[in-house]
HTML snippet that shows the backbone in 3Dmol.js (N, CA, C, O; Angstrom):
<script src="https://3Dmol.org/build/3Dmol-min.js"></script>
<div id="view" style="width:600px;height:400px;position:relative"></div>
<script>
const pdb = `
ATOM      1  N   VAL A   1      10.551   4.952   1.842  1.00  0.00           N
ATOM      2  CA  VAL A   1       9.949   3.641   1.737  1.00  0.00           C
ATOM      3  C   VAL A   1       9.382   3.289   3.067  1.00  0.00           C
ATOM      4  O   VAL A   1      10.073   3.390   4.081  1.00  0.00           O
ATOM      5  N   ALA A   2       8.107   2.866   3.100  1.00  0.00           N
ATOM      6  CA  ALA A   2       7.488   2.448   4.338  1.00  0.00           C
ATOM      7  C   ALA A   2       6.580   1.262   4.018  1.00  0.00           C
ATOM      8  O   ALA A   2       6.079   1.114   2.903  1.00  0.00           O
ATOM      9  N   ALA A   3       6.388   0.421   5.042  1.00  0.00           N
ATOM     10  CA  ALA A   3       5.443  -0.727   4.876  1.00  0.00           C
ATOM     11  C   ALA A   3       4.542  -0.687   6.065  1.00  0.00           C
ATOM     12  O   ALA A   3       4.968  -0.407   7.185  1.00  0.00           O
ATOM     13  N   ALA A   4       3.251  -0.978   5.805  1.00  0.00           N
ATOM     14  CA  ALA A   4       2.269  -1.013   6.892  1.00  0.00           C
ATOM     15  C   ALA A   4       1.129  -1.943   6.458  1.00  0.00           C
ATOM     16  O   ALA A   4       0.847  -2.121   5.273  1.00  0.00           O
ATOM     17  N   GLY A   5       0.507  -2.508   7.452  1.00  0.00           N
ATOM     18  CA  GLY A   5      -0.694  -3.342   7.202  1.00  0.00           C
ATOM     19  C   GLY A   5      -1.893  -2.479   6.815  1.00  0.00           C
ATOM     20  O   GLY A   5      -1.958  -1.301   7.168  1.00  0.00           O
ATOM     21  N   ILE A   6      -2.810  -3.053   6.110  1.00  0.00           N
ATOM     22  CA  ILE A   6      -3.945  -2.293   5.615  1.00  0.00           C
ATOM     23  C   ILE A   6      -4.812  -1.697   6.758  1.00  0.00           C
ATOM     24  O   ILE A   6      -5.369  -0.607   6.627  1.00  0.00           O
ATOM     25  N   ASP A   7      -4.906  -2.441   7.869  1.00  0.00           N
ATOM     26  CA  ASP A   7      -5.744  -1.936   9.007  1.00  0.00           C
ATOM     27  C   ASP A   7      -5.100  -0.660   9.570  1.00  0.00           C
ATOM     28  O   ASP A   7      -5.795   0.315   9.857  1.00  0.00           O
ATOM     29  N   ALA A   8      -3.751  -0.674   9.727  1.00  0.00           N
ATOM     30  CA  ALA A   8      -3.082   0.524  10.271  1.00  0.00           C
ATOM     31  C   ALA A   8      -3.245   1.724   9.346  1.00  0.00           C
ATOM     32  O   ALA A   8      -3.494   2.844   9.793  1.00  0.00           O
ATOM     33  N   VAL A   9      -3.102   1.470   8.061  1.00  0.00           N
ATOM     34  CA  VAL A   9      -3.180   2.567   7.106  1.00  0.00           C
ATOM     35  C   VAL A   9      -4.592   3.174   7.056  1.00  0.00           C
ATOM     36  O   VAL A   9      -4.770   4.392   7.053  1.00  0.00           O
ATOM     37  N   CYS A  10      -5.554   2.305   7.018  1.00  0.00           N
ATOM     38  CA  CYS A  10      -6.944   2.777   6.976  1.00  0.00           C
ATOM     39  C   CYS A  10      -7.394   3.489   8.209  1.00  0.00           C
ATOM     40  O   CYS A  10      -8.266   4.357   8.155  1.00  0.00           O
ATOM     41  N   ALA A  11      -6.789   3.119   9.360  1.00  0.00           N
ATOM     42  CA  ALA A  11      -7.167   3.750  10.634  1.00  0.00           C
ATOM     43  C   ALA A  11      -6.396   5.065  10.920  1.00  0.00           C
ATOM     44  O   ALA A  11      -6.732   5.783  11.862  1.00  0.00           O
ATOM     45  N   ALA A  12      -5.381   5.371  10.117  1.00  0.00           N
ATOM     46  CA  ALA A  12      -4.573   6.564  10.363  1.00  0.00           C
ATOM     47  C   ALA A  12      -5.266   7.835   9.865  1.00  0.00           C
ATOM     48  O   ALA A  12      -5.479   8.013   8.666  1.00  0.00           O
ATOM     49  N   TYR A  13      -5.602   8.687  10.781  1.00  0.00           N
ATOM     50  CA  TYR A  13      -6.252   9.983  10.375  1.00  0.00           C
ATOM     51  C   TYR A  13      -5.263  11.163  10.507  1.00  0.00           C
ATOM     52  O   TYR A  13      -5.568  12.273  10.074  1.00  0.00           O
ATOM     53  N   ARG A  14      -4.135  10.933  11.077  1.00  0.00           N
ATOM     54  CA  ARG A  14      -3.048  11.910  11.172  1.00  0.00           C
ATOM     55  C   ARG A  14      -1.726  11.224  11.346  1.00  0.00           C
ATOM     56  O   ARG A  14      -1.677  10.022  11.605  1.00  0.00           O
ATOM     57  N   GLY A  15      -0.678  11.947  11.213  1.00  0.00           N
ATOM     58  CA  GLY A  15       0.654  11.380  11.346  1.00  0.00           C
ATOM     59  C   GLY A  15       1.177  10.905   9.969  1.00  0.00           C
ATOM     60  O   GLY A  15       0.555  11.161   8.938  1.00  0.00           O
ATOM     61  N   PRO A  16       2.323  10.215   9.976  1.00  0.00           N
ATOM     62  CA  PRO A  16       2.988   9.859   8.713  1.00  0.00           C
ATOM     63  C   PRO A  16       2.142   8.957   7.795  1.00  0.00           C
ATOM     64  O   PRO A  16       2.112   9.166   6.583  1.00  0.00           O
ATOM     65  N   LEU A  17       1.452   7.952   8.374  1.00  0.00           N
ATOM     66  CA  LEU A  17       0.641   7.053   7.529  1.00  0.00           C
ATOM     67  C   LEU A  17      -0.450   7.801   6.798  1.00  0.00           C
ATOM     68  O   LEU A  17      -0.678   7.544   5.616  1.00  0.00           O
ATOM     69  N   ALA A  18      -1.139   8.729   7.471  1.00  0.00           N
ATOM     70  CA  ALA A  18      -2.185   9.468   6.820  1.00  0.00           C
ATOM     71  C   ALA A  18      -1.618  10.402   5.747  1.00  0.00           C
ATOM     72  O   ALA A  18      -2.236  10.579   4.698  1.00  0.00           O
ATOM     73  N   THR A  19      -0.465  10.991   5.995  1.00  0.00           N
ATOM     74  CA  THR A  19       0.209  11.865   5.038  1.00  0.00           C
ATOM     75  C   THR A  19       0.597  11.043   3.802  1.00  0.00           C
ATOM     76  O   THR A  19       0.310  11.453   2.677  1.00  0.00           O
ATOM     77  N   TRP A  20       1.247   9.888   4.000  1.00  0.00           N
ATOM     78  CA  TRP A  20       1.648   9.039   2.862  1.00  0.00           C
ATOM     79  C   TRP A  20       0.450   8.533   2.079  1.00  0.00           C
ATOM     80  O   TRP A  20       0.489   8.510   0.849  1.00  0.00           O
ATOM     81  N   ARG A  21      -0.584   8.137   2.741  1.00  0.00           N
ATOM     82  CA  ARG A  21      -1.773   7.638   2.111  1.00  0.00           C
ATOM     83  C   ARG A  21      -2.384   8.706   1.193  1.00  0.00           C
ATOM     84  O   ARG A  21      -2.896   8.382   0.122  1.00  0.00           O
ATOM     85  N   ALA A  22      -2.332   9.961   1.606  1.00  0.00           N
ATOM     86  CA  ALA A  22      -2.961  11.024   0.874  1.00  0.00           C
ATOM     87  C   ALA A  22      -2.096  11.464  -0.363  1.00  0.00           C
ATOM     88  O   ALA A  22      -2.647  11.909  -1.371  1.00  0.00           O
ATOM     89  N   GLY A  23      -0.754  11.333  -0.270  1.00  0.00           N
ATOM     90  CA  GLY A  23       0.034  11.909  -1.391  1.00  0.00           C
ATOM     91  C   GLY A  23       1.158  11.070  -1.905  1.00  0.00           C
ATOM     92  O   GLY A  23       1.751  11.440  -2.918  1.00  0.00           O
ATOM     93  N   ALA A  24       1.493   9.984  -1.298  1.00  0.00           N
ATOM     94  CA  ALA A  24       2.628   9.192  -1.770  1.00  0.00           C
ATOM     95  C   ALA A  24       2.207   8.201  -2.844  1.00  0.00           C
ATOM     96  O   ALA A  24       1.018   7.922  -2.998  1.00  0.00           O
ATOM     97  N   THR A  25       3.162   7.671  -3.580  1.00  0.00           N
ATOM     98  CA  THR A  25       2.921   6.603  -4.483  1.00  0.00           C
ATOM     99  C   THR A  25       2.793   5.323  -3.607  1.00  0.00           C
ATOM    100  O   THR A  25       3.653   5.019  -2.781  1.00  0.00           O
ATOM    101  N   LEU A  26       1.700   4.611  -3.829  1.00  0.00           N
ATOM    102  CA  LEU A  26       1.407   3.440  -3.016  1.00  0.00           C
ATOM    103  C   LEU A  26       1.567   2.169  -3.848  1.00  0.00           C
ATOM    104  O   LEU A  26       1.237   2.160  -5.034  1.00  0.00           O
ATOM    105  N   LEU A  27       2.063   1.115  -3.246  1.00  0.00           N
ATOM    106  CA  LEU A  27       2.008  -0.232  -3.786  1.00  0.00           C
ATOM    107  C   LEU A  27       1.073  -1.033  -2.899  1.00  0.00           C
ATOM    108  O   LEU A  27       1.368  -1.278  -1.730  1.00  0.00           O
ATOM    109  N   VAL A  28      -0.053  -1.438  -3.460  1.00  0.00           N
ATOM    110  CA  VAL A  28      -1.074  -2.178  -2.699  1.00  0.00           C
ATOM    111  C   VAL A  28      -1.053  -3.621  -3.185  1.00  0.00           C
ATOM    112  O   VAL A  28      -1.367  -3.916  -4.338  1.00  0.00           O
ATOM    113  N   LEU A  29      -0.666  -4.531  -2.250  1.00  0.00           N
ATOM    114  CA  LEU A  29      -0.717  -5.945  -2.605  1.00  0.00           C
ATOM    115  C   LEU A  29      -2.060  -6.530  -2.276  1.00  0.00           C
ATOM    116  O   LEU A  29      -2.723  -6.124  -1.322  1.00  0.00           O
ATOM    117  N   ARG A  30      -2.450  -7.487  -3.076  1.00  0.00           N
ATOM    118  CA  ARG A  30      -3.807  -8.139  -2.924  1.00  0.00           C
ATOM    119  C   ARG A  30      -4.932  -7.118  -3.027  1.00  0.00           C
ATOM    120  O   ARG A  30      -5.745  -7.009  -2.109  1.00  0.00           O
ATOM    121  N   PRO A  31      -4.995  -6.381  -4.108  1.00  0.00           N
ATOM    122  CA  PRO A  31      -5.990  -5.326  -4.229  1.00  0.00           C
ATOM    123  C   PRO A  31      -7.430  -5.786  -4.183  1.00  0.00           C
ATOM    124  O   PRO A  31      -8.336  -4.989  -3.940  1.00  0.00           O
ATOM    125  N   ALA A  32      -7.654  -7.126  -4.427  1.00  0.00           N
ATOM    126  CA  ALA A  32      -9.036  -7.592  -4.393  1.00  0.00           C
ATOM    127  C   ALA A  32      -9.646  -7.589  -2.994  1.00  0.00           C
ATOM    128  O   ALA A  32     -10.869  -7.574  -2.854  1.00  0.00           O
ATOM    129  N   VAL A  33      -8.805  -7.604  -1.952  1.00  0.00           N
ATOM    130  CA  VAL A  33      -9.328  -7.634  -0.607  1.00  0.00           C
ATOM    131  C   VAL A  33      -9.175  -6.295   0.163  1.00  0.00           C
ATOM    132  O   VAL A  33      -9.496  -6.217   1.348  1.00  0.00           O
ATOM    133  N   VAL A  34      -8.696  -5.280  -0.512  1.00  0.00           N
ATOM    134  CA  VAL A  34      -8.434  -4.034   0.130  1.00  0.00           C
ATOM    135  C   VAL A  34      -9.717  -3.192   0.218  1.00  0.00           C
ATOM    136  O   VAL A  34     -10.406  -3.025  -0.788  1.00  0.00           O
ATOM    137  N   PRO A  35     -10.044  -2.665   1.393  1.00  0.00           N
ATOM    138  CA  PRO A  35     -11.200  -1.727   1.417  1.00  0.00           C
ATOM    139  C   PRO A  35     -10.820  -0.442   0.737  1.00  0.00           C
ATOM    140  O   PRO A  35     -10.442   0.531   1.388  1.00  0.00           O
ATOM    141  N   ALA A  36     -10.922  -0.438  -0.615  1.00  0.00           N
ATOM    142  CA  ALA A  36     -10.352   0.652  -1.392  1.00  0.00           C
ATOM    143  C   ALA A  36     -10.878   2.029  -1.049  1.00  0.00           C
ATOM    144  O   ALA A  36     -10.115   2.995  -1.071  1.00  0.00           O
ATOM    145  N   ALA A  37     -12.160   2.151  -0.731  1.00  0.00           N
ATOM    146  CA  ALA A  37     -12.690   3.467  -0.406  1.00  0.00           C
ATOM    147  C   ALA A  37     -12.045   4.040   0.888  1.00  0.00           C
ATOM    148  O   ALA A  37     -12.038   5.254   1.089  1.00  0.00           O
ATOM    149  N   GLN A  38     -11.507   3.158   1.756  1.00  0.00           N
ATOM    150  CA  GLN A  38     -10.863   3.687   2.964  1.00  0.00           C
ATOM    151  C   GLN A  38      -9.399   3.951   2.721  1.00  0.00           C
ATOM    152  O   GLN A  38      -8.792   4.723   3.463  1.00  0.00           O
ATOM    153  N   LEU A  39      -8.797   3.338   1.701  1.00  0.00           N
ATOM    154  CA  LEU A  39      -7.363   3.498   1.502  1.00  0.00           C
ATOM    155  C   LEU A  39      -7.021   4.638   0.605  1.00  0.00           C
ATOM    156  O   LEU A  39      -6.113   5.411   0.912  1.00  0.00           O
ATOM    157  N   THR A  40      -7.720   4.776  -0.507  1.00  0.00           N
ATOM    158  CA  THR A  40      -7.426   5.804  -1.457  1.00  0.00           C
ATOM    159  C   THR A  40      -8.681   6.102  -2.289  1.00  0.00           C
ATOM    160  O   THR A  40      -9.605   5.291  -2.339  1.00  0.00           O
ATOM    161  N   ALA A  41      -8.705   7.266  -2.937  1.00  0.00           N
ATOM    162  CA  ALA A  41      -9.861   7.606  -3.761  1.00  0.00           C
ATOM    163  C   ALA A  41      -9.852   6.785  -5.032  1.00  0.00           C
ATOM    164  O   ALA A  41     -10.894   6.614  -5.666  1.00  0.00           O
ATOM    165  N   ALA A  42      -8.708   6.281  -5.410  1.00  0.00           N
ATOM    166  CA  ALA A  42      -8.597   5.442  -6.654  1.00  0.00           C
ATOM    167  C   ALA A  42      -9.155   4.039  -6.387  1.00  0.00           C
ATOM    168  O   ALA A  42      -9.063   3.513  -5.278  1.00  0.00           O
ATOM    169  N   ASP A  43      -9.732   3.457  -7.430  1.00  0.00           N
ATOM    170  CA  ASP A  43     -10.286   2.113  -7.311  1.00  0.00           C
ATOM    171  C   ASP A  43      -9.221   0.997  -7.542  1.00  0.00           C
ATOM    172  O   ASP A  43      -9.027   0.524  -8.661  1.00  0.00           O
ATOM    173  N   VAL A  44      -8.550   0.606  -6.448  1.00  0.00           N
ATOM    174  CA  VAL A  44      -7.530  -0.371  -6.608  1.00  0.00           C
ATOM    175  C   VAL A  44      -8.070  -1.769  -6.862  1.00  0.00           C
ATOM    176  O   VAL A  44      -7.347  -2.631  -7.363  1.00  0.00           O
ATOM    177  N   ALA A  45      -9.325  -2.002  -6.525  1.00  0.00           N
ATOM    178  CA  ALA A  45      -9.907  -3.354  -6.761  1.00  0.00           C
ATOM    179  C   ALA A  45      -9.996  -3.662  -8.250  1.00  0.00           C
ATOM    180  O   ALA A  45     -10.010  -4.828  -8.646  1.00  0.00           O
ATOM    181  N   ALA A  46     -10.057  -2.634  -9.064  1.00  0.00           N
ATOM    182  CA  ALA A  46     -10.124  -2.777 -10.515  1.00  0.00           C
ATOM    183  C   ALA A  46      -8.831  -3.401 -11.060  1.00  0.00           C
ATOM    184  O   ALA A  46      -8.832  -3.973 -12.150  1.00  0.00           O
ATOM    185  N   ALA A  47      -7.725  -3.292 -10.299  1.00  0.00           N
ATOM    186  CA  ALA A  47      -6.453  -3.802 -10.738  1.00  0.00           C
ATOM    187  C   ALA A  47      -6.336  -5.324 -10.464  1.00  0.00           C
ATOM    188  O   ALA A  47      -5.388  -5.971 -10.909  1.00  0.00           O
ATOM    189  N   ALA A  48      -7.296  -5.863  -9.741  1.00  0.00           N
ATOM    190  CA  ALA A  48      -7.260  -7.310  -9.397  1.00  0.00           C
ATOM    191  C   ALA A  48      -7.609  -8.136 -10.627  1.00  0.00           C
ATOM    192  O   ALA A  48      -8.473  -7.738 -11.409  1.00  0.00           O
ATOM    193  N   ASP A  49      -6.960  -9.266 -10.811  1.00  0.00           N
ATOM    194  CA  ASP A  49      -7.233 -10.161 -11.914  1.00  0.00           C
ATOM    195  C   ASP A  49      -8.546 -10.884 -11.554  1.00  0.00           C
ATOM    196  O   ASP A  49      -8.588 -11.595 -10.550  1.00  0.00           O
ATOM    197  N   PRO A  50      -9.615 -10.718 -12.349  1.00  0.00           N
ATOM    198  CA  PRO A  50     -10.879 -11.341 -12.033  1.00  0.00           C
ATOM    199  C   PRO A  50     -10.850 -12.895 -12.064  1.00  0.00           C
ATOM    200  O   PRO A  50     -11.699 -13.540 -11.450  1.00  0.00           O
ATOM    201  N   VAL A  51      -9.921 -13.455 -12.744  1.00  0.00           N
ATOM    202  CA  VAL A  51      -9.790 -14.932 -12.857  1.00  0.00           C
ATOM    203  C   VAL A  51      -9.027 -15.422 -11.628  1.00  0.00           C
ATOM    204  O   VAL A  51      -9.374 -16.459 -11.063  1.00  0.00           O
ATOM    205  N   ARG A  52      -7.992 -14.691 -11.207  1.00  0.00           N
ATOM    206  CA  ARG A  52      -7.114 -15.113 -10.088  1.00  0.00           C
ATOM    207  C   ARG A  52      -6.951 -13.956  -9.158  1.00  0.00           C
ATOM    208  O   ARG A  52      -5.845 -13.420  -9.083  1.00  0.00           O
ATOM    209  N   PRO A  53      -7.955 -13.522  -8.441  1.00  0.00           N
ATOM    210  CA  PRO A  53      -7.861 -12.315  -7.599  1.00  0.00           C
ATOM    211  C   PRO A  53      -6.909 -12.423  -6.437  1.00  0.00           C
ATOM    212  O   PRO A  53      -6.459 -11.407  -5.908  1.00  0.00           O
ATOM    213  N   PHE A  54      -6.588 -13.659  -6.022  1.00  0.00           N
ATOM    214  CA  PHE A  54      -5.667 -13.818  -4.861  1.00  0.00           C
ATOM    215  C   PHE A  54      -4.321 -14.378  -5.276  1.00  0.00           C
ATOM    216  O   PHE A  54      -3.601 -14.950  -4.458  1.00  0.00           O
ATOM    217  N   HIS A  55      -3.981 -14.213  -6.550  1.00  0.00           N
ATOM    218  CA  HIS A  55      -2.693 -14.714  -7.067  1.00  0.00           C
ATOM    219  C   HIS A  55      -1.534 -14.048  -6.276  1.00  0.00           C
ATOM    220  O   HIS A  55      -1.540 -12.827  -6.118  1.00  0.00           O
ATOM    221  N   PRO A  56      -0.578 -14.797  -5.796  1.00  0.00           N
ATOM    222  CA  PRO A  56       0.524 -14.201  -5.009  1.00  0.00           C
ATOM    223  C   PRO A  56       1.287 -13.158  -5.836  1.00  0.00           C
ATOM    224  O   PRO A  56       1.571 -13.367  -7.016  1.00  0.00           O
ATOM    225  N   GLY A  57       1.603 -12.055  -5.204  1.00  0.00           N
ATOM    226  CA  GLY A  57       2.352 -11.002  -5.860  1.00  0.00           C
ATOM    227  C   GLY A  57       1.562 -10.021  -6.681  1.00  0.00           C
ATOM    228  O   GLY A  57       2.106  -9.048  -7.204  1.00  0.00           O
ATOM    229  N   ARG A  58       0.248 -10.284  -6.795  1.00  0.00           N
ATOM    230  CA  ARG A  58      -0.611  -9.343  -7.557  1.00  0.00           C
ATOM    231  C   ARG A  58      -0.817  -8.086  -6.770  1.00  0.00           C
ATOM    232  O   ARG A  58      -1.063  -8.127  -5.565  1.00  0.00           O
ATOM    233  N   GLY A  59      -0.717  -6.948  -7.457  1.00  0.00           N
ATOM    234  CA  GLY A  59      -0.870  -5.687  -6.737  1.00  0.00           C
ATOM    235  C   GLY A  59      -1.225  -4.562  -7.670  1.00  0.00           C
ATOM    236  O   GLY A  59      -1.495  -4.778  -8.851  1.00  0.00           O
ATOM    237  N   ALA A  60      -1.225  -3.371  -7.143  1.00  0.00           N
ATOM    238  CA  ALA A  60      -1.534  -2.159  -7.864  1.00  0.00           C
ATOM    239  C   ALA A  60      -0.654  -1.044  -7.350  1.00  0.00           C
ATOM    240  O   ALA A  60      -0.432  -0.902  -6.148  1.00  0.00           O
ATOM    241  N   VAL A  61      -0.152  -0.249  -8.294  1.00  0.00           N
ATOM    242  CA  VAL A  61       0.577   0.948  -7.885  1.00  0.00           C
ATOM    243  C   VAL A  61      -0.381   2.134  -8.116  1.00  0.00           C
ATOM    244  O   VAL A  61      -0.969   2.286  -9.186  1.00  0.00           O
ATOM    245  N   VAL A  62      -0.507   2.942  -7.095  1.00  0.00           N
ATOM    246  CA  VAL A  62      -1.358   4.108  -7.158  1.00  0.00           C
ATOM    247  C   VAL A  62      -0.438   5.314  -7.105  1.00  0.00           C
ATOM    248  O   VAL A  62       0.301   5.506  -6.139  1.00  0.00           O
ATOM    249  N   ASP A  63      -0.491   6.139  -8.172  1.00  0.00           N
ATOM    250  CA  ASP A  63       0.318   7.356  -8.252  1.00  0.00           C
ATOM    251  C   ASP A  63      -0.547   8.474  -8.795  1.00  0.00           C
ATOM    252  O   ASP A  63      -0.961   8.441  -9.954  1.00  0.00           O
ATOM    253  N   ARG A  64      -0.821   9.463  -7.959  1.00  0.00           N
ATOM    254  CA  ARG A  64      -1.611  10.618  -8.318  1.00  0.00           C
ATOM    255  C   ARG A  64      -2.993  10.213  -8.844  1.00  0.00           C
ATOM    256  O   ARG A  64      -3.502  10.815  -9.789  1.00  0.00           O
ATOM    257  N   GLY A  65      -3.584   9.208  -8.237  1.00  0.00           N
ATOM    258  CA  GLY A  65      -4.926   8.765  -8.631  1.00  0.00           C
ATOM    259  C   GLY A  65      -4.966   7.770  -9.767  1.00  0.00           C
ATOM    260  O   GLY A  65      -6.032   7.243 -10.082  1.00  0.00           O
ATOM    261  N   VAL A  66      -3.834   7.498 -10.390  1.00  0.00           N
ATOM    262  CA  VAL A  66      -3.794   6.527 -11.492  1.00  0.00           C
ATOM    263  C   VAL A  66      -3.402   5.172 -10.888  1.00  0.00           C
ATOM    264  O   VAL A  66      -2.449   5.055 -10.118  1.00  0.00           O
ATOM    265  N   VAL A  67      -4.182   4.154 -11.274  1.00  0.00           N
ATOM    266  CA  VAL A  67      -3.952   2.806 -10.782  1.00  0.00           C
ATOM    267  C   VAL A  67      -3.360   1.950 -11.896  1.00  0.00           C
ATOM    268  O   VAL A  67      -3.936   1.861 -12.981  1.00  0.00           O
ATOM    269  N   VAL A  68      -2.194   1.307 -11.636  1.00  0.00           N
ATOM    270  CA  VAL A  68      -1.515   0.509 -12.597  1.00  0.00           C
ATOM    271  C   VAL A  68      -1.389  -0.913 -12.015  1.00  0.00           C
ATOM    272  O   VAL A  68      -0.748  -1.071 -10.976  1.00  0.00           O
ATOM    273  N   PRO A  69      -1.964  -1.937 -12.631  1.00  0.00           N
ATOM    274  CA  PRO A  69      -1.810  -3.311 -12.126  1.00  0.00           C
ATOM    275  C   PRO A  69      -0.378  -3.760 -12.293  1.00  0.00           C
ATOM    276  O   PRO A  69       0.244  -3.461 -13.312  1.00  0.00           O
ATOM    277  N   VAL A  70       0.182  -4.496 -11.281  1.00  0.00           N
ATOM    278  CA  VAL A  70       1.551  -4.978 -11.301  1.00  0.00           C
ATOM    279  C   VAL A  70       1.558  -6.362 -10.789  1.00  0.00           C
ATOM    280  O   VAL A  70       0.658  -6.791 -10.067  1.00  0.00           O
ATOM    281  N   GLN A  71       2.611  -7.081 -11.177  1.00  0.00           N
ATOM    282  CA  GLN A  71       2.890  -8.418 -10.618  1.00  0.00           C
ATOM    283  C   GLN A  71       4.295  -8.389  -9.999  1.00  0.00           C
ATOM    284  O   GLN A  71       5.284  -8.200 -10.707  1.00  0.00           O
ATOM    285  N   VAL A  72       4.372  -8.572  -8.713  1.00  0.00           N
ATOM    286  CA  VAL A  72       5.668  -8.528  -8.001  1.00  0.00           C
ATOM    287  C   VAL A  72       6.294  -9.875  -8.114  1.00  0.00           C
ATOM    288  O   VAL A  72       5.644 -10.880  -7.825  1.00  0.00           O
ATOM    289  N   ALA A  73       7.567  -9.940  -8.535  1.00  0.00           N
ATOM    290  CA  ALA A  73       8.241 -11.234  -8.725  1.00  0.00           C
ATOM    291  C   ALA A  73       8.906 -11.621  -7.391  1.00  0.00           C
ATOM    292  O   ALA A  73       9.188 -10.777  -6.540  1.00  0.00           O
ATOM    293  N   ARG A  74       9.135 -12.902  -7.253  1.00  0.00           N
ATOM    294  CA  ARG A  74       9.829 -13.433  -6.059  1.00  0.00           C
ATOM    295  C   ARG A  74      10.972 -14.270  -6.621  1.00  0.00           C
ATOM    296  O   ARG A  74      10.755 -15.146  -7.459  1.00  0.00           O
ATOM    297  N   VAL A  75      12.171 -14.003  -6.163  1.00  0.00           N
ATOM    298  CA  VAL A  75      13.319 -14.745  -6.558  1.00  0.00           C
ATOM    299  C   VAL A  75      13.495 -15.954  -5.662  1.00  0.00           C
ATOM    300  O   VAL A  75      13.513 -15.822  -4.438  1.00  0.00           O
ATOM    301  N   SER A  76      13.626 -17.135  -6.256  1.00  0.00           N
ATOM    302  CA  SER A  76      13.783 -18.307  -5.386  1.00  0.00           C
ATOM    303  C   SER A  76      15.258 -18.370  -4.899  1.00  0.00           C
ATOM    304  O   SER A  76      16.177 -17.914  -5.580  1.00  0.00           O
ATOM    305  N   SER A  77      15.429 -18.919  -3.769  1.00  0.00           N
ATOM    306  CA  SER A  77      16.755 -19.004  -3.114  1.00  0.00           C
ATOM    307  C   SER A  77      17.582 -20.176  -3.632  1.00  0.00           C
ATOM    308  O   SER A  77      18.720 -20.358  -3.198  1.00  0.00           O
ATOM    309  N   GLY A  78      17.037 -20.975  -4.549  1.00  0.00           N
ATOM    310  CA  GLY A  78      17.750 -22.162  -5.059  1.00  0.00           C
ATOM    311  C   GLY A  78      18.494 -21.807  -6.223  1.00  0.00           C
ATOM    312  O   GLY A  78      19.164 -22.656  -6.809  1.00  0.00           O
TER     313      GLY A  78
END
`;
const viewer = $3Dmol.createViewer("view");
viewer.addModel(pdb, "pdb");
viewer.setStyle({}, {cartoon: {color: "spectrum"}});
viewer.zoomTo();
viewer.render();
</script>
């Protein structure tokens, strides 16, 4: 498991981030604002909700080129 900002991932041409970007299962949050062509060959922007593209927790899982829209839940501390 690794976490990185989109700028760092898109700028990685070698090393662990580039390796993970090329072959790992990715969870991309806020897919409507991701420069998809730089991140993965799969179109993650298609996973964005066109009505609420910036809805908190909206994301996409990319596994072997297949994009699956997801909603990440947040548990309240109350």
